[in-house]
A tleap script that builds the chain and sets N, CA, C and O, in Angstrom:
source leaprc.protein.ff14SB
mol = sequence {
  NMET ASN ASN LEU ILE ASN LYS PHE LEU LEU
  ASN VAL SER LEU LEU SER ILE ILE LEU SER
  LEU ILE TYR SER PHE LEU LEU ILE ASN ILE
  ASP LYS LEU GLY SER ASN ASP PHE GLU PHE
  SER ASP PRO GLY GLY ILE VAL SER PHE ILE
  VAL PHE PHE LEU LEU THR TYR VAL PHE ASN
  VAL ILE VAL SER VAL ILE ASN TYR LEU VAL
  ILE LYS TYR VAL ALA ARG THR LEU GLY LYS
  LYS LEU ILE ILE PHE ASN LEU ILE GLY ILE
  LEU LEU VAL GLY VAL ILE CYS TYR PHE LEU
  LYS ASP ILE GLU TRP ILE ILE LEU LEU ILE
  SER PHE PHE VAL PHE SER PHE VAL CYS MET
  PHE ASN LYS CLYS
}
set mol.1.N position { 68.686 -6.622 153.394 }
set mol.1.CA position { 68.123 -7.111 153.395 }
set mol.1.C position { 67.660 -7.056 155.336 }
set mol.1.O position { 66.549 -7.522 155.590 }
set mol.2.N position { 68.216 -6.695 156.149 }
set mol.2.CA position { 67.373 -6.573 157.014 }
set mol.2.C position { 67.000 -5.386 157.269 }
set mol.2.O position { 65.956 -5.257 157.909 }
set mol.3.N position { 67.768 -4.150 156.829 }
set mol.3.CA position { 67.012 -2.923 156.582 }
set mol.3.C position { 65.692 -2.833 156.397 }
set mol.3.O position { 64.990 -2.094 157.087 }
set mol.4.N position { 65.007 -3.962 154.958 }
set mol.4.CA position { 63.926 -4.207 154.324 }
set mol.4.C position { 62.968 -4.674 155.764 }
set mol.4.O position { 61.977 -4.136 156.258 }
set mol.5.N position { 63.702 -5.840 156.148 }
set mol.5.CA position { 62.816 -6.400 157.554 }
set mol.5.C position { 62.471 -5.217 158.365 }
set mol.5.O position { 61.286 -4.900 158.261 }
set mol.6.N position { 63.348 -4.310 159.323 }
set mol.6.CA position { 63.229 -3.246 159.666 }
set mol.6.C position { 61.894 -2.493 159.196 }
set mol.6.O position { 60.883 -2.636 159.884 }
set mol.7.N position { 61.867 -1.862 158.282 }
set mol.7.CA position { 60.907 -1.312 157.459 }
set mol.7.C position { 59.291 -2.103 157.789 }
set mol.7.O position { 58.322 -1.689 158.426 }
set mol.8.N position { 59.525 -3.403 157.043 }
set mol.8.CA position { 58.139 -3.874 157.441 }
set mol.8.C position { 57.691 -3.713 158.644 }
set mol.8.O position { 56.597 -3.235 158.946 }
set mol.9.N position { 58.962 -4.315 159.744 }
set mol.9.CA position { 58.210 -4.508 161.030 }
set mol.9.C position { 57.852 -2.888 161.705 }
set mol.9.O position { 57.163 -2.991 162.720 }
set mol.10.N position { 58.177 -1.498 161.343 }
set mol.10.CA position { 57.849 -0.527 161.488 }
set mol.10.C position { 57.036 -0.194 160.425 }
set mol.10.O position { 57.512 0.919 160.200 }
set mol.11.N position { 55.998 -0.355 159.447 }
set mol.11.CA position { 55.453 -0.100 158.753 }
set mol.11.C position { 53.990 -1.039 160.085 }
set mol.11.O position { 53.053 -0.500 160.673 }
set mol.12.N position { 54.346 -2.226 160.090 }
set mol.12.CA position { 53.165 -2.722 160.343 }
set mol.12.C position { 53.206 -2.934 162.046 }
set mol.12.O position { 52.520 -3.857 162.483 }
set mol.13.N position { 54.043 -2.051 163.082 }
set mol.13.CA position { 53.731 -2.019 164.289 }
set mol.13.C position { 53.365 -0.387 164.378 }
set mol.13.O position { 52.276 -0.039 164.835 }
set mol.14.N position { 54.124 0.365 164.018 }
set mol.14.CA position { 53.801 1.677 163.681 }
set mol.14.C position { 52.510 2.569 162.809 }
set mol.14.O position { 51.367 2.960 163.044 }
set mol.15.N position { 53.263 2.591 161.946 }
set mol.15.CA position { 52.345 3.115 160.686 }
set mol.15.C position { 50.455 2.376 160.750 }
set mol.15.O position { 49.443 3.077 160.736 }
set mol.16.N position { 50.481 1.179 160.802 }
set mol.16.CA position { 49.629 0.339 160.593 }
set mol.16.C position { 48.285 0.703 161.808 }
set mol.16.O position { 47.066 0.749 161.644 }
set mol.17.N position { 49.272 0.952 163.226 }
set mol.17.CA position { 48.025 1.372 163.749 }
set mol.17.C position { 47.375 2.514 163.847 }
set mol.17.O position { 46.198 2.761 164.107 }
set mol.18.N position { 48.898 3.632 163.443 }
set mol.18.CA position { 47.958 4.989 163.320 }
set mol.18.C position { 47.165 5.192 162.386 }
set mol.18.O position { 46.274 5.954 162.763 }
set mol.19.N position { 46.995 4.721 160.814 }
set mol.19.CA position { 46.405 4.470 160.144 }
set mol.19.C position { 44.720 3.656 160.327 }
set mol.19.O position { 43.680 3.905 159.718 }
set mol.20.N position { 45.028 2.526 161.523 }
set mol.20.CA position { 43.937 1.876 161.939 }
set mol.20.C position { 42.989 3.269 162.708 }
set mol.20.O position { 41.793 3.290 162.414 }
set mol.21.N position { 43.398 4.152 163.456 }
set mol.21.CA position { 42.971 4.530 164.075 }
set mol.21.C position { 42.208 5.722 163.787 }
set mol.21.O position { 41.141 6.149 164.229 }
set mol.22.N position { 43.076 6.171 162.885 }
set mol.22.CA position { 42.241 7.316 161.900 }
set mol.22.C position { 41.003 6.874 161.556 }
set mol.22.O position { 39.893 7.158 162.006 }
set mol.23.N position { 41.542 5.745 160.233 }
set mol.23.CA position { 40.095 5.183 159.715 }
set mol.23.C position { 39.189 4.775 160.633 }
set mol.23.O position { 38.076 4.938 160.134 }
set mol.24.N position { 39.086 4.219 161.989 }
set mol.24.CA position { 38.146 4.318 162.276 }
set mol.24.C position { 37.285 5.177 162.976 }
set mol.24.O position { 36.059 5.270 162.921 }
set mol.25.N position { 38.009 5.716 163.562 }
set mol.25.CA position { 37.206 7.592 163.982 }
set mol.25.C position { 36.785 8.029 162.827 }
set mol.25.O position { 35.739 8.659 162.985 }
set mol.26.N position { 37.262 7.963 161.270 }
set mol.26.CA position { 36.669 8.527 160.464 }
set mol.26.C position { 35.372 7.464 160.331 }
set mol.26.O position { 34.336 8.051 160.641 }
set mol.27.N position { 35.166 6.192 159.990 }
set mol.27.CA position { 34.312 5.590 159.733 }
set mol.27.C position { 33.258 5.552 160.729 }
set mol.27.O position { 32.105 5.322 160.363 }
set mol.28.N position { 33.525 5.747 161.912 }
set mol.28.CA position { 32.582 5.430 162.422 }
set mol.28.C position { 31.790 6.913 162.507 }
set mol.28.O position { 30.587 7.125 162.353 }
set mol.29.N position { 32.907 7.899 162.816 }
set mol.29.CA position { 31.704 9.204 162.584 }
set mol.29.C position { 31.414 10.195 161.139 }
set mol.29.O position { 31.098 11.382 161.053 }
set mol.30.N position { 31.614 9.381 160.310 }
set mol.30.CA position { 31.464 10.270 159.039 }
set mol.30.C position { 30.128 10.835 158.716 }
set mol.30.O position { 29.946 11.976 158.290 }
set mol.31.N position { 29.109 9.855 158.977 }
set mol.31.CA position { 28.229 10.937 159.559 }
set mol.31.C position { 27.501 11.970 160.085 }
set mol.31.O position { 26.575 12.677 159.687 }
set mol.32.N position { 28.401 11.843 161.456 }
set mol.32.CA position { 28.268 13.049 162.033 }
set mol.32.C position { 29.356 14.187 162.069 }
set mol.32.O position { 29.510 15.014 162.968 }
set mol.33.N position { 30.168 14.042 160.754 }
set mol.33.CA position { 31.254 15.056 160.917 }
set mol.33.C position { 30.749 16.332 160.806 }
set mol.33.O position { 31.179 17.131 161.637 }
set mol.34.N position { 29.775 16.826 159.821 }
set mol.34.CA position { 29.162 17.685 159.669 }
set mol.34.C position { 28.058 18.459 160.724 }
set mol.34.O position { 27.673 19.601 160.474 }
set mol.35.N position { 27.642 17.792 161.800 }
set mol.35.CA position { 26.634 17.983 161.906 }
set mol.35.C position { 27.075 18.322 163.903 }
set mol.35.O position { 28.043 17.737 164.389 }
set mol.36.N position { 26.332 19.152 164.652 }
set mol.36.CA position { 27.040 19.816 165.736 }
set mol.36.C position { 26.762 19.160 166.720 }
set mol.36.O position { 26.834 19.836 167.747 }
set mol.37.N position { 26.281 17.460 166.975 }
set mol.37.CA position { 25.845 16.748 167.560 }
set mol.37.C position { 26.822 15.896 167.890 }
set mol.37.O position { 26.615 14.766 168.332 }
set mol.38.N position { 28.215 16.523 167.641 }
set mol.38.CA position { 29.414 14.959 167.388 }
set mol.38.C position { 29.802 14.390 168.849 }
set mol.38.O position { 30.694 14.789 169.598 }
set mol.39.N position { 28.975 13.458 169.017 }
set mol.39.CA position { 29.817 12.718 170.508 }
set mol.39.C position { 30.644 11.319 170.432 }
set mol.39.O position { 30.706 10.765 169.335 }
set mol.40.N position { 31.018 10.973 171.092 }
set mol.40.CA position { 31.817 9.156 170.724 }
set mol.40.C position { 31.421 8.791 172.389 }
set mol.40.O position { 32.364 8.279 172.992 }
set mol.41.N position { 30.628 8.914 172.896 }
set mol.41.CA position { 30.483 8.601 174.774 }
set mol.41.C position { 29.482 7.130 174.503 }
set mol.41.O position { 29.808 6.203 175.246 }
set mol.42.N position { 28.545 6.884 173.724 }
set mol.42.CA position { 28.026 5.683 173.510 }
set mol.42.C position { 28.639 4.349 174.209 }
set mol.42.O position { 29.500 4.760 174.988 }
set mol.43.N position { 28.581 3.122 174.263 }
set mol.43.CA position { 28.755 1.904 174.085 }
set mol.43.C position { 28.897 1.253 172.738 }
set mol.43.O position { 29.747 0.527 172.223 }
set mol.44.N position { 27.576 1.857 172.297 }
set mol.44.CA position { 27.890 0.798 170.388 }
set mol.44.C position { 29.085 1.281 169.878 }
set mol.44.O position { 29.990 0.605 169.388 }
set mol.45.N position { 29.030 2.840 170.058 }
set mol.45.CA position { 30.234 3.769 169.515 }
set mol.45.C position { 31.608 3.063 169.567 }
set mol.45.O position { 32.251 2.783 168.555 }
set mol.46.N position { 32.113 2.728 171.184 }
set mol.46.CA position { 33.421 1.953 171.141 }
set mol.46.C position { 33.380 0.612 170.497 }
set mol.46.O position { 34.500 0.178 170.227 }
set mol.47.N position { 32.351 -0.178 170.172 }
set mol.47.CA position { 32.606 -1.604 169.960 }
set mol.47.C position { 32.719 -1.474 168.514 }
set mol.47.O position { 33.392 -2.212 167.795 }
set mol.48.N position { 31.887 -0.307 168.071 }
set mol.48.CA position { 31.722 -0.339 166.761 }
set mol.48.C position { 33.460 0.417 166.412 }
set mol.48.O position { 33.989 0.224 165.317 }
set mol.49.N position { 34.055 1.130 167.353 }
set mol.49.CA position { 35.515 1.754 166.677 }
set mol.49.C position { 36.313 0.622 166.929 }
set mol.49.O position { 37.325 0.690 166.232 }
set mol.50.N position { 36.284 -0.591 167.766 }
set mol.50.CA position { 37.282 -1.943 167.962 }
set mol.50.C position { 36.483 -2.609 166.673 }
set mol.50.O position { 37.161 -2.448 165.659 }
set mol.51.N position { 35.740 -3.030 166.514 }
set mol.51.CA position { 35.680 -3.223 165.363 }
set mol.51.C position { 36.351 -3.218 164.095 }
set mol.51.O position { 37.041 -3.987 163.426 }
set mol.52.N position { 35.716 -1.634 163.991 }
set mol.52.CA position { 36.702 -0.804 163.112 }
set mol.52.C position { 38.136 -0.896 162.646 }
set mol.52.O position { 38.624 -1.010 161.521 }
set mol.53.N position { 38.827 -0.785 164.235 }
set mol.53.CA position { 40.007 -0.802 164.228 }
set mol.53.C position { 40.939 -1.932 163.522 }
set mol.53.O position { 41.895 -1.903 162.748 }
set mol.54.N position { 40.157 -2.972 164.197 }
set mol.54.CA position { 40.877 -4.176 164.112 }
set mol.54.C position { 40.482 -4.617 162.788 }
set mol.54.O position { 41.330 -5.314 162.231 }
set mol.55.N position { 39.313 -4.370 162.076 }
set mol.55.CA position { 39.712 -4.312 160.510 }
set mol.55.C position { 40.588 -3.742 159.348 }
set mol.55.O position { 41.151 -4.253 158.379 }
set mol.56.N position { 40.451 -2.247 159.928 }
set mol.56.CA position { 41.138 -1.738 159.379 }
set mol.56.C position { 42.797 -1.839 159.377 }
set mol.56.O position { 43.621 -1.625 158.488 }
set mol.57.N position { 42.957 -2.365 161.103 }
set mol.57.CA position { 44.449 -2.926 161.233 }
set mol.57.C position { 44.689 -4.197 159.898 }
set mol.57.O position { 45.507 -3.990 159.002 }
set mol.58.N position { 43.931 -5.355 159.948 }
set mol.58.CA position { 44.205 -6.381 159.087 }
set mol.58.C position { 44.573 -5.938 157.870 }
set mol.58.O position { 45.559 -6.474 157.363 }
set mol.59.N position { 43.981 -5.039 157.249 }
set mol.59.CA position { 43.801 -4.226 156.051 }
set mol.59.C position { 45.226 -3.660 155.999 }
set mol.59.O position { 45.916 -3.736 154.983 }
set mol.60.N position { 45.779 -2.886 157.549 }
set mol.60.CA position { 47.336 -2.372 156.813 }
set mol.60.C position { 47.785 -3.607 157.159 }
set mol.60.O position { 48.204 -4.131 156.127 }
set mol.61.N position { 47.882 -4.165 157.865 }
set mol.61.CA position { 48.885 -5.557 157.726 }
set mol.61.C position { 49.200 -6.195 156.216 }
set mol.61.O position { 50.232 -6.336 155.560 }
set mol.62.N position { 47.582 -6.556 155.965 }
set mol.62.CA position { 48.287 -7.028 154.463 }
set mol.62.C position { 48.671 -5.856 153.429 }
set mol.62.O position { 49.178 -6.098 152.333 }
set mol.63.N position { 48.404 -4.680 153.851 }
set mol.63.CA position { 48.902 -3.770 152.683 }
set mol.63.C position { 50.687 -3.663 152.691 }
set mol.63.O position { 51.367 -3.364 151.710 }
set mol.64.N position { 51.247 -4.020 154.180 }
set mol.64.CA position { 52.044 -3.776 154.143 }
set mol.64.C position { 53.091 -4.998 154.047 }
set mol.64.O position { 54.302 -4.861 153.870 }
set mol.65.N position { 52.447 -6.137 154.185 }
set mol.65.CA position { 53.047 -7.169 153.580 }
set mol.65.C position { 53.296 -7.004 151.434 }
set mol.65.O position { 54.255 -7.318 150.730 }
set mol.66.N position { 51.996 -6.415 151.092 }
set mol.66.CA position { 52.094 -6.368 149.931 }
set mol.66.C position { 53.393 -5.334 149.420 }
set mol.66.O position { 54.075 -5.523 148.413 }
set mol.67.N position { 53.512 -4.392 150.227 }
set mol.67.CA position { 54.591 -3.272 150.291 }
set mol.67.C position { 55.781 -4.163 150.125 }
set mol.67.O position { 56.474 -4.011 149.119 }
set mol.68.N position { 56.102 -5.111 151.042 }
set mol.68.CA position { 57.394 -5.843 151.401 }
set mol.68.C position { 57.504 -6.639 150.385 }
set mol.68.O position { 58.665 -6.880 150.055 }
set mol.69.N position { 56.579 -7.187 149.707 }
set mol.69.CA position { 57.150 -8.727 148.501 }
set mol.69.C position { 57.180 -7.483 147.125 }
set mol.69.O position { 57.920 -7.478 146.141 }
set mol.70.N position { 56.458 -6.830 147.379 }
set mol.70.CA position { 56.604 -5.905 145.898 }
set mol.70.C position { 57.890 -4.898 145.879 }
set mol.70.O position { 58.227 -4.343 144.833 }
set mol.71.N position { 58.767 -4.651 147.444 }
set mol.71.CA position { 60.169 -3.985 146.906 }
set mol.71.C position { 61.103 -5.390 146.967 }
set mol.71.O position { 62.293 -5.108 146.825 }
set mol.72.N position { 60.974 -6.142 147.058 }
set mol.72.CA position { 61.793 -7.376 147.421 }
set mol.72.C position { 61.379 -8.331 146.140 }
set mol.72.O position { 62.173 -9.231 145.865 }
set mol.73.N position { 60.225 -8.197 145.364 }
set mol.73.CA position { 60.684 -9.515 144.516 }
set mol.73.C position { 59.841 -8.826 143.456 }
set mol.73.O position { 59.158 -9.568 142.750 }
set mol.74.N position { 59.791 -7.588 143.252 }
set mol.74.CA position { 58.767 -7.838 141.777 }
set mol.74.C position { 59.531 -6.181 141.211 }
set mol.74.O position { 59.226 -5.887 140.055 }
set mol.75.N position { 60.120 -5.531 141.684 }
set mol.75.CA position { 60.687 -4.246 140.589 }
set mol.75.C position { 61.850 -3.931 140.758 }
set mol.75.O position { 62.341 -5.034 140.521 }
set mol.76.N position { 62.647 -3.336 140.968 }
set mol.76.CA position { 63.996 -3.006 140.729 }
set mol.76.C position { 63.886 -1.391 141.017 }
set mol.76.O position { 64.592 -0.789 141.827 }
set mol.77.N position { 62.962 -0.864 140.276 }
set mol.77.CA position { 63.405 0.864 140.133 }
set mol.77.C position { 61.866 1.164 140.571 }
set mol.77.O position { 60.797 0.684 140.194 }
set mol.78.N position { 62.270 2.344 141.706 }
set mol.78.CA position { 61.255 3.016 142.290 }
set mol.78.C position { 60.177 3.258 141.514 }
set mol.78.O position { 59.206 3.347 142.266 }
set mol.79.N position { 59.883 3.397 140.477 }
set mol.79.CA position { 58.741 4.346 139.868 }
set mol.79.C position { 57.874 2.762 139.867 }
set mol.79.O position { 56.721 2.633 140.277 }
set mol.80.N position { 58.622 1.780 139.378 }
set mol.80.CA position { 58.185 0.698 138.911 }
set mol.80.C position { 57.561 -0.371 140.109 }
set mol.80.O position { 56.959 -1.429 139.928 }
set mol.81.N position { 57.908 0.260 141.311 }
set mol.81.CA position { 57.610 -0.664 142.780 }
set mol.81.C position { 56.434 0.577 142.849 }
set mol.81.O position { 55.433 0.098 143.381 }
set mol.82.N position { 56.246 1.858 142.527 }
set mol.82.CA position { 55.495 2.640 143.226 }
set mol.82.C position { 54.058 2.436 142.457 }
set mol.82.O position { 52.974 2.644 143.002 }
set mol.83.N position { 54.203 2.056 141.291 }
set mol.83.CA position { 53.040 2.191 140.290 }
set mol.83.C position { 52.254 0.667 140.508 }
set mol.83.O position { 51.030 0.543 140.466 }
set mol.84.N position { 53.418 -0.691 140.798 }
set mol.84.CA position { 52.923 -1.633 140.798 }
set mol.84.C position { 52.093 -1.919 142.252 }
set mol.84.O position { 51.031 -2.507 142.457 }
set mol.85.N position { 53.101 -1.203 143.227 }
set mol.85.CA position { 51.734 -1.228 144.093 }
set mol.85.C position { 50.681 -0.804 144.109 }
set mol.85.O position { 49.719 -1.515 144.399 }
set mol.86.N position { 50.547 0.716 143.743 }
set mol.86.CA position { 49.887 1.259 143.988 }
set mol.86.C position { 48.533 1.065 142.816 }
set mol.86.O position { 47.450 1.648 142.873 }
set mol.87.N position { 48.934 0.181 141.894 }
set mol.87.CA position { 47.747 -0.596 140.918 }
set mol.87.C position { 47.290 -1.853 141.819 }
set mol.87.O position { 46.292 -2.410 141.361 }
set mol.88.N position { 47.701 -2.305 142.764 }
set mol.88.CA position { 47.351 -3.520 143.164 }
set mol.88.C position { 46.192 -2.827 144.682 }
set mol.88.O position { 45.137 -3.300 145.104 }
set mol.89.N position { 46.887 -1.716 145.100 }
set mol.89.CA position { 45.617 -1.134 146.062 }
set mol.89.C position { 44.804 -0.820 145.560 }
set mol.89.O position { 43.711 -1.027 146.089 }
set mol.90.N position { 44.878 0.065 143.858 }
set mol.90.CA position { 43.465 0.502 143.469 }
set mol.90.C position { 42.439 -0.713 143.092 }
set mol.90.O position { 41.242 -0.434 143.021 }
set mol.91.N position { 42.880 -2.082 142.841 }
set mol.91.CA position { 42.093 -3.561 142.410 }
set mol.91.C position { 41.629 -3.581 143.745 }
set mol.91.O position { 40.504 -3.133 143.971 }
set mol.92.N position { 42.503 -4.151 144.906 }
set mol.92.CA position { 41.874 -4.303 146.201 }
set mol.92.C position { 41.041 -3.049 146.800 }
set mol.92.O position { 40.204 -3.338 147.654 }
set mol.93.N position { 41.140 -2.105 146.552 }
set mol.93.CA position { 40.404 -1.428 147.415 }
set mol.93.C position { 38.757 -1.266 146.662 }
set mol.93.O position { 37.649 -1.131 147.183 }
set mol.94.N position { 39.221 -1.357 145.128 }
set mol.94.CA position { 37.977 -1.324 144.016 }
set mol.94.C position { 37.262 -2.442 144.682 }
set mol.94.O position { 36.129 -2.203 145.101 }
set mol.95.N position { 37.899 -3.952 144.880 }
set mol.95.CA position { 36.854 -5.323 145.163 }
set mol.95.C position { 36.126 -5.312 146.295 }
set mol.95.O position { 34.974 -5.730 146.422 }
set mol.96.N position { 36.945 -4.737 147.269 }
set mol.96.CA position { 36.260 -4.269 148.755 }
set mol.96.C position { 35.032 -3.205 148.591 }
set mol.96.O position { 33.945 -3.375 149.142 }
set mol.97.N position { 35.325 -2.156 147.816 }
set mol.97.CA position { 33.979 -1.093 147.782 }
set mol.97.C position { 32.838 -2.193 147.123 }
set mol.97.O position { 31.653 -2.158 147.451 }
set mol.98.N position { 33.319 -3.035 146.278 }
set mol.98.CA position { 32.631 -3.346 144.945 }
set mol.98.C position { 31.399 -4.811 145.936 }
set mol.98.O position { 30.191 -4.820 145.697 }
set mol.99.N position { 31.899 -5.623 146.727 }
set mol.99.CA position { 31.219 -6.477 147.732 }
set mol.99.C position { 30.662 -5.968 148.559 }
set mol.99.O position { 29.549 -6.444 148.784 }
set mol.100.N position { 31.157 -4.638 149.531 }
set mol.100.CA position { 30.527 -3.702 150.455 }
set mol.100.C position { 29.104 -3.605 150.014 }
set mol.100.O position { 28.096 -3.933 150.640 }
set mol.101.N position { 29.249 -2.913 148.400 }
set mol.101.CA position { 28.583 -1.934 148.316 }
set mol.101.C position { 28.404 -0.530 148.953 }
set mol.101.O position { 27.309 0.031 148.907 }
set mol.102.N position { 29.317 -0.053 149.455 }
set mol.102.CA position { 29.294 1.117 150.171 }
set mol.102.C position { 30.998 2.112 149.669 }
set mol.102.O position { 32.163 1.922 150.019 }
set mol.103.N position { 30.446 3.019 148.853 }
set mol.103.CA position { 31.399 3.690 148.653 }
set mol.103.C position { 32.647 4.864 149.782 }
set mol.103.O position { 33.536 5.636 149.423 }
set mol.104.N position { 32.184 4.522 151.049 }
set mol.104.CA position { 32.678 4.799 152.243 }
set mol.104.C position { 34.109 4.054 152.182 }
set mol.104.O position { 35.005 4.886 152.324 }
set mol.105.N position { 34.593 2.754 152.017 }
set mol.105.CA position { 35.751 2.508 152.498 }
set mol.105.C position { 36.299 2.836 150.847 }
set mol.105.O position { 36.651 1.759 150.366 }
set mol.106.N position { 36.411 3.536 150.227 }
set mol.106.CA position { 37.359 4.273 149.046 }
set mol.106.C position { 38.520 4.807 149.837 }
set mol.106.O position { 39.673 5.027 149.464 }
set mol.107.N position { 37.823 5.003 151.296 }
set mol.107.CA position { 39.262 5.728 151.997 }
set mol.107.C position { 40.337 4.926 152.267 }
set mol.107.O position { 41.399 5.451 152.598 }
set mol.108.N position { 40.245 3.877 152.188 }
set mol.108.CA position { 41.306 2.875 152.455 }
set mol.108.C position { 42.232 2.890 151.423 }
set mol.108.O position { 43.277 2.274 151.629 }
set mol.109.N position { 42.022 3.705 149.880 }
set mol.109.CA position { 43.524 3.962 149.281 }
set mol.109.C position { 44.605 4.752 149.835 }
set mol.109.O position { 45.815 4.528 149.829 }
set mol.110.N position { 43.960 5.691 150.303 }
set mol.110.CA position { 44.902 6.446 151.429 }
set mol.110.C position { 46.119 5.599 152.027 }
set mol.110.O position { 47.278 6.012 151.983 }
set mol.111.N position { 45.716 4.274 152.638 }
set mol.111.CA position { 47.018 3.776 153.213 }
set mol.111.C position { 48.039 3.649 152.061 }
set mol.111.O position { 49.234 3.838 152.293 }
set mol.112.N position { 47.661 3.379 151.004 }
set mol.112.CA position { 48.339 2.873 150.253 }
set mol.112.C position { 49.593 4.082 149.411 }
set mol.112.O position { 50.803 3.891 149.291 }
set mol.113.N position { 48.685 5.449 148.877 }
set mol.113.CA position { 49.427 6.369 149.341 }
set mol.113.C position { 50.184 6.578 150.491 }
set mol.113.O position { 51.367 6.918 150.481 }
set mol.114.N position { 49.559 6.391 151.405 }
set mol.114.CA position { 50.870 7.185 152.909 }
set mol.114.C position { 51.959 5.712 152.471 }
set mol.114.O position { 53.138 6.061 152.413 }
set mol.115.N position { 51.781 4.482 152.226 }
set mol.115.CA position { 52.615 3.469 152.152 }
set mol.115.C position { 53.830 3.575 151.141 }
set mol.115.O position { 54.901 2.970 151.101 }
set mol.116.N position { 53.350 4.436 150.439 }
set mol.116.CA position { 54.252 5.240 148.802 }
set mol.116.C position { 54.949 6.034 149.127 }
set mol.116.O position { 56.136 5.909 148.825 }
set mol.117.N position { 54.524 7.144 149.852 }
set mol.117.CA position { 55.132 8.085 150.269 }
set mol.117.C position { 56.361 7.847 150.998 }
set mol.117.O position { 57.364 8.320 150.462 }
set mol.118.N position { 56.606 6.930 152.617 }
set mol.118.CA position { 57.270 6.289 153.126 }
set mol.118.C position { 58.221 5.830 152.330 }
set mol.118.O position { 59.352 6.250 152.576 }
set mol.119.N position { 58.050 4.807 151.106 }
set mol.119.CA position { 58.657 4.145 150.131 }
set mol.119.C position { 59.522 5.225 149.477 }
set mol.119.O position { 60.646 5.007 149.024 }
set mol.120.N position { 58.835 6.535 149.467 }
set mol.120.CA position { 59.943 7.115 148.736 }
set mol.120.C position { 61.104 7.661 149.205 }
set mol.120.O position { 62.144 7.708 148.549 }
set mol.121.N position { 60.958 8.103 150.386 }
set mol.121.CA position { 61.809 8.111 151.297 }
set mol.121.C position { 62.795 7.783 152.151 }
set mol.121.O position { 63.618 8.468 152.758 }
set mol.122.N position { 62.462 5.978 152.076 }
set mol.122.CA position { 63.399 4.754 152.537 }
set mol.122.C position { 63.694 4.150 151.355 }
set mol.122.O position { 63.429 2.955 151.224 }
set mol.123.N position { 64.259 4.846 150.359 }
set mol.123.CA position { 64.804 4.140 148.956 }
set mol.123.C position { 65.858 3.261 149.115 }
set mol.123.O position { 66.178 2.487 148.213 }
set mol.124.N position { 66.387 3.306 150.104 }
set mol.124.CA position { 67.659 2.890 150.531 }
set mol.124.C position { 67.583 1.352 150.075 }
set mol.124.O position { 68.538 0.601 150.275 }
savepdb mol mol.pdb
quit
């Protein structure tokens, strides 16, 4: 039990912050990644980065909570845990993409795959 809580806190404190920083950078600069005028110096860019960081951090904390609940209450085997967790992720990201009418948010699926990857190596 204590080990599961430690993994949850690690996911919320470290993994969620790293993923949120990456997502924020990608979401702000997704249109500029292929061009030569790639800059991040305007004040509007910083504000947008912070807003996207906070939104994606909340999303990643929710993903961590879902991961914790699936591991603790739903499934006993690793395969079932991963299948249930990733199906919930596909559904959640699909709903987000549907309501926002923007396919760029599908990048959030990477969170579920990263958390699944971490879960596979921490299967104790």
